[in-house]
Steps between C-alpha positions, in 0.01 A plus 500: 500500500692762303518418128684818388754689706670804348764700683670827394402445135641756251443545132704733282469571130809693396501812723135459599429331837150359477497296823698543824487347849195285424415264785192283450360168619216314333315232697365180357131526402465878542402771254755785527411825328778725372374858474680822425516788249607447142875458473541376857648167382207262548529328156879477525472331839248249368732407211786446743287289735376293205865449387437670167810713568767503773539767768806719496562422862345355815368155602202314364373164626206320332358179647808502727745505207767768476438628146812719494735207564300233317429651159492155349166427676316803357315301231367249754393784730334695219291197415351520847391861439292691243471865388205687351586835348301823466424457129358160406736297284306273263605339180317480170377151573210329672431557869586133553842535335575822695432331834674171409825669391686476831399137552628409153841649583501276808425195284172425676292222342213592270240350732639692795505821298137453402397449861694792640409748228132415539521544877691828469247648258211386718667677796505834314160458333624462141414136420268601214786677321740210505508474117469874437789708379651676804564827312128530422409525871452822700786644709357357825453157341850506359634572852312199628656288224844624606412427861389146403832444328673575827259305725507190282861435607393488868736769628568521878564874470300728264638847413250753362638823358216757476272220364188716471647840417347503150170322579144621562350462852314180410812328361698624799251346745514169311880484511503590872239231577709238313821596683334500841341162430831346380666625817224378730440161342845403370719690743689684223728773634427824312701822455301766324637836392224761466451877493133440603493561875153356534609182323794465741264524792246258350740223411812520717561339837803731532606806307853632427532863399782581261630859501799617298640152433460336840234341726412784733247312707340153503211367708128424505293737282336666799841586644628640171193716435428602861848515647747601232862535618570836341354784294598350165306184570209693646477715184515201271227301675260795473502665842323833455656672807875518565543798733823630655482522881705490820450301810384703805420229756490127564269373769290189579571325170408807292722746314390858449643680197459852377430557131492872432224626737341165575596244760425140402509192720654175365526151642834455314825530697696793356788393273670841549422848623436627145239274339249474217137427593358240267114477484291319244204714385248231563591497874369852557137557580315829426200623702268794445491571873713406802425135587336459837693176556819419313764244600770639264795661683511777238193724465526852367312764301594572138390681188468340153741664251463271200290214366632272223268233355670163441199273432380316696686706761566866576824653629409765757776734610447667839700764686523406869821688572667288233353373177363144508327302229208275590381237256119482510259296292306713249173389664624607843620836370159555342315408820716742701450768230873575514606828337814715489501747790282280725605449864526134602647283773776248439544183708806277471600200722858510625566146377471603134746793537832351387832669562811458280834682500474833319 
């Protein structure tokens, strides 16, 4: 079931167009990750989907209700959703009072407030701080208080806008675990905006990439990170190798392209004659000598031209007729005794060589 359906959404502030041609569907019970560079419109889109502000154009349906035509139902719809912002918002009051605030606005009974606040704080591991002043807590704890204030209202959709951007790794892991558990146990639909690519892969069932104010690609994390639609997306998701090439042959389910002086075989159908070869560094294997048995369709000699430590990995640039970067673990690089100027062999399966329009 689709709980949010956005079509051709636009948002303009004066002469500045922040969003354009945004098409997005959110399915009930899924975690959808919004990723993209700063300024790509992720936060603006979340505010529109949460009905904090209206779009400048387009269509938006939430729980099957046309929100453009039925503005009078926004309050009821907003009560079925909740938003957690990047910076924790807590008030100079007890943790209990912070979490209970939304329920009091809804005229919930005192007994029901007590029960739900207690359960919400237990869910985020803050029961022992129920009478503490919220402003005395650490940043990570304050964010959990803010999350409790959202969860205590039992939202059907939870919006998270860079919820861990200012937190340490431990607090980030705690927030992620809470969100994943709420989704798994309670079926809450989650939209999370994040600049942390690893977080998007860890949490999301599907990922939508925003580039320059629109959703450029949406799909399962593996598809986004392994099969980006174009060079912009490939660059954003951290692909080390984006190499201009041209198609020279297509035979038996394989495409052969020429990149400078090197021919590379791909299992991707060519999108055009002029393409860009997209290869993740971790998909290349380096060998000190020519392998006696290797199933990879691409196997060629090369020479190391640069080594860049990026603990716990190492970026190794090799010249094999064109420059290619291999991502190798530091331990593997040490075992191979890799050094600039060394001759090596590169192996690369055709199925990991992705082709996009140049």
